[in-house]
C-alpha positions in Angstrom: 62.3 -12.6 -16.6 61.9 -11.9 -12.9 60.0 -8.7 -13.8 57.5 -10.5 -16.0 56.8 -13.1 -13.4 56.1 -10.3 -10.9 53.7 -8.6 -13.3 51.9 -11.9 -13.9 51.6 -12.5 -10.2 50.2 -9.1 -9.6 47.6 -9.5 -12.4 46.5 -12.8 -10.9 46.3 -11.3 -7.5 44.1 -8.4 -8.8 41.9 -10.9 -10.6 41.4 -12.9 -7.5 40.7 -9.8 -5.4 38.0 -8.7 -7.8 36.4 -12.1 -7.8 36.4 -12.3 -4.0 34.7 -8.9 -3.8 31.5 -10.2 -5.4 28.7 -11.3 -3.0 26.5 -14.3 -3.6 23.5 -12.6 -2.0 23.7 -9.8 -4.6 24.0 -12.3 -7.3 20.8 -14.1 -6.2 19.0 -10.7 -5.7 19.9 -9.4 -9.2 19.4 -12.6 -11.2 15.9 -13.2 -9.6 14.9 -9.6 -10.1 15.8 -9.9 -13.8 13.9 -13.1 -14.1 10.7 -11.6 -12.6 10.7 -8.6 -15.0 9.9 -8.2 -18.7 12.1 -5.7 -20.5 10.5 -4.9 -23.9 12.9 -2.1 -24.6 16.0 -4.2 -23.8 17.2 -1.6 -21.4 18.7 -4.2 -19.1 20.7 -5.9 -21.9 23.9 -6.0 -19.7 22.0 -7.8 -16.9 23.5 -11.2 -17.7 24.5 -14.2 -15.7 28.2 -13.2 -16.1 27.6 -9.7 -14.8 25.5 -11.0 -11.9 28.4 -13.1 -10.7 30.5 -9.9 -10.4 28.3 -6.8 -10.5 30.7 -4.5 -8.7 34.3 -3.6 -8.5 34.8 -1.4 -5.5 32.7 1.6 -6.3 32.3 0.7 -10.0 29.1 -0.9 -11.2 28.8 -3.1 -14.3 25.0 -3.1 -14.4 22.6 -0.5 -15.9 20.8 1.3 -13.0 23.0 -0.1 -10.2 25.3 1.9 -8.0 28.0 0.1 -6.0 29.7 0.9 -2.7 32.7 -1.1 -1.5 31.9 -4.0 -3.8 28.2 -4.3 -2.9 25.1 -3.0 -4.7 23.7 -0.2 -2.6 21.3 1.6 -5.0 19.0 0.3 -7.8 17.3 2.9 -10.0 15.3 1.4 -12.8 12.9 4.2 -13.6 10.8 4.8 -16.7 12.1 1.8 -18.6 8.7 0.3 -19.6 9.4 -2.7 -17.3 6.6 -5.2 -16.7 6.3 -8.2 -14.5 6.5 -8.3 -10.7 8.9 -7.4 -7.9 11.0 -10.4 -6.9 11.0 -11.2 -3.2 14.7 -12.1 -3.7 15.4 -8.4 -3.7 15.7 -8.9 0.1 19.1 -10.6 -0.7 20.6 -7.2 -1.6 21.1 -6.6 2.1 23.3 -3.6 1.5 20.6 -1.8 -0.5 19.9 1.7 0.6 17.7 3.0 -2.3 15.3 1.1 -4.5 13.5 3.1 -7.2 11.4 1.2 -9.7 9.0 4.1 -10.4 7.2 4.9 -13.7 7.0 1.4 -15.1 4.2 -1.1 -15.6 5.1 -3.5 -12.8 2.2 -5.3 -11.3 1.5 -7.8 -8.4 2.1 -7.2 -4.7 4.8 -5.5 -2.8 6.8 -8.4 -1.2 6.8 -8.4 2.6 10.3 -9.8 2.3 11.5 -6.2 1.7 11.5 -6.0 5.5 14.9 -7.7 5.4 16.4 -4.6 3.7 17.4 -3.1 7.0 19.6 -0.4 5.5 16.9 0.8 3.1 16.4 4.6 3.2 14.4 5.2 0.0 11.6 3.1 -1.4 10.0 4.5 -4.6 7.5 2.2 -6.3 5.2 4.9 -7.6 3.4 5.0 -11.0 3.1 1.3 -11.5 0.2 -1.1 -11.4 1.0 -2.7 -8.0 -1.9 -4.4 -6.2 -2.7 -5.9 -2.8 -2.0 -4.3 0.6 0.9 -2.1 1.8 3.0 -4.6 3.9 3.1 -3.5 7.5 6.5 -5.3 7.7 8.1 -2.2 6.0 8.2 -0.8 9.5 11.2 -3.1 10.2 13.2 -1.0 7.7 14.0 1.5 10.5 16.1 3.8 8.3 13.4 4.6 5.7 13.3 8.3 4.9 11.1 8.0 1.8 8.1 5.8 1.0 6.5 6.8 -2.3 3.7 4.5 -3.6 1.5 6.9 -5.3 -0.4 6.1 -8.5 -0.8 2.3 -8.1 -3.8 0.0 -7.4 -3.0 -0.8 -3.8 -5.9 -1.8 -1.5 -6.6 -2.2 2.2 -5.8 0.1 5.1 -2.7 2.2 5.6 -0.6 0.2 8.2 -0.4 1.9 11.5 3.0 0.4 12.0 4.5 2.8 9.4 4.0 5.6 12.0 6.9 4.0 14.0 9.4 5.1 11.3 10.8 8.2 13.0 13.1 9.0 10.1 10.2 9.1 7.6 10.3 12.5 6.0 8.4 11.8 2.7 5.3 9.7 2.5 2.9 9.4 -0.5 0.2 6.8 -1.0 -2.1 9.1 -3.1 -4.2 7.8 -6.0 -4.6 4.2 -5.0 -7.7 2.2 -3.8 -6.9 2.3 -0.1 -9.6 2.4 2.6 -10.1 3.1 6.3 -8.8 5.8 8.6 -5.4 7.5 8.3 -3.3 6.4 11.3 -2.8 9.3 13.7 0.9 8.4 13.8 1.0 9.4 10.1 -1.7 12.0 9.7 -1.3 13.9 13.0 2.4 13.6 13.9 3.6 15.4 17.0 6.9 16.7 18.2 9.7 17.1 15.8 8.5 14.4 13.4 7.8 15.6 9.8 4.1 16.1 9.0 2.4 15.0 5.9 -0.4 17.0 4.2 -3.5 16.0 2.4 -1.7 15.4 -0.9 0.0 12.4 0.6 -3.4 10.6 1.0 -5.8 12.1 -1.7 -7.2 10.0 -4.5 -8.3 7.1 -2.2 -12.1 7.6 -2.0 -12.5 5.4 1.1 -9.7 6.9 3.2 -10.7 9.5 5.8 -9.3 11.3 8.8 -6.9 14.1 9.4 -5.5 15.7 7.2 -8.4 14.6 5.0 -12.1 15.3 6.0 -12.9 13.7 9.4 -15.2 10.7 9.9 -18.3 12.7 10.8 -18.2 14.4 7.3 -17.4 11.2 5.6 -20.2 9.5 7.5 -23.0 11.9 6.5 -24.3 9.4 4.0 -24.4 6.7 6.7 -26.3 9.1 9.0 -28.7 9.8 6.2 -29.3 6.1 5.7 -29.9 5.7 9.4 -32.3 8.6 9.4 -34.2 7.3 6.5 -34.5 3.9 8.3 -35.8 5.5 11.5 -38.2 7.8 9.5 -39.6 4.8 7.6 -40.0 2.9 10.9 -41.8 5.8 12.5 -44.1 6.2 9.5 -44.9 2.5 9.5 -45.8 2.8 13.2 -48.0 5.8 12.7 -49.8 4.1 9.8 -50.3 0.9 11.8 -51.6 2.9 14.8 -54.0 4.8 12.5 -55.3 1.6 10.9 -55.9 0.0 14.4 -57.8 3.1 15.5 -60.0 3.0 12.4 -60.7 -0.7 12.8 -61.6 -0.2 16.5 -63.9 2.7 15.5 -65.7 0.8 12.8 -66.0 -2.2 15.2 -67.4 0.0 17.9 -70.0 1.5 15.5 -71.0 -1.9 14.3 -71.5 -3.2 17.8 -73.6 -0.1 18.7 -75.8 -0.7 15.7 -76.3 -4.3 16.6 -77.2 -3.3 20.2 -79.8 -0.9 18.8 -81.4 -3.6 16.7 -81.6 -5.9 19.7 -83.1 -3.3 21.9 -85.9 -2.6 19.4 -86.8 -6.3 19.4 -86.9 -6.5 23.2 -90.5 -6.2 24.6 -91.4 -3.4 26.9 -92.2 -4.2 30.6 
């Protein structure tokens, strides 16, 4: 009898330890992410309220696409699952997250600036989606970022200069978006031991210019042509106006001379 009581007590203790290992921040993070996404292929069928309450047991994950470390979600990889919807700002509650990969889906909407709270984030891959709006400069607060991959989206606006402050950044790709403006020197022309990014990181944005893409003077040839046409048109107008004035003065002068001739003929001789 004593042995059975001991076994029951151990089971209860293990159950309570597992329950205490769950984190309410992870629960809020995961449940809100699921609510913000549409899952037409039912790939996230085990993403349920029960599982959200206890997504990890040590290094074991109970969720599709999630990896755990010491009872916390530290990696989310939901790639190529035909997911739609938007990225929940509550992802910032997964404060232990080190890698977020939502690539190759059909997710739309903006990149939440709230991701700046993921201070342990090292990999951010949101490529091959339909994301819109600007690249949040607040991502620079994620000081451990090694990878930012945002290629093949519909992002607009400039490339934030603040991202050049990420000294650990070794992979950066914003190609094939709708970005505009100059490439920050802190990203396009890095110095010292910082990894450098080639043109392929920025190509496919027709209004982006600067090293390692063609410089402003080449990009600005059309602007110079417009200015030249404007100046040429102005000069032509000035020449035509001057010519017209000269002709008018000549005609007027000839008319006055003719009138003087008529008057002189009428004057009597003395």
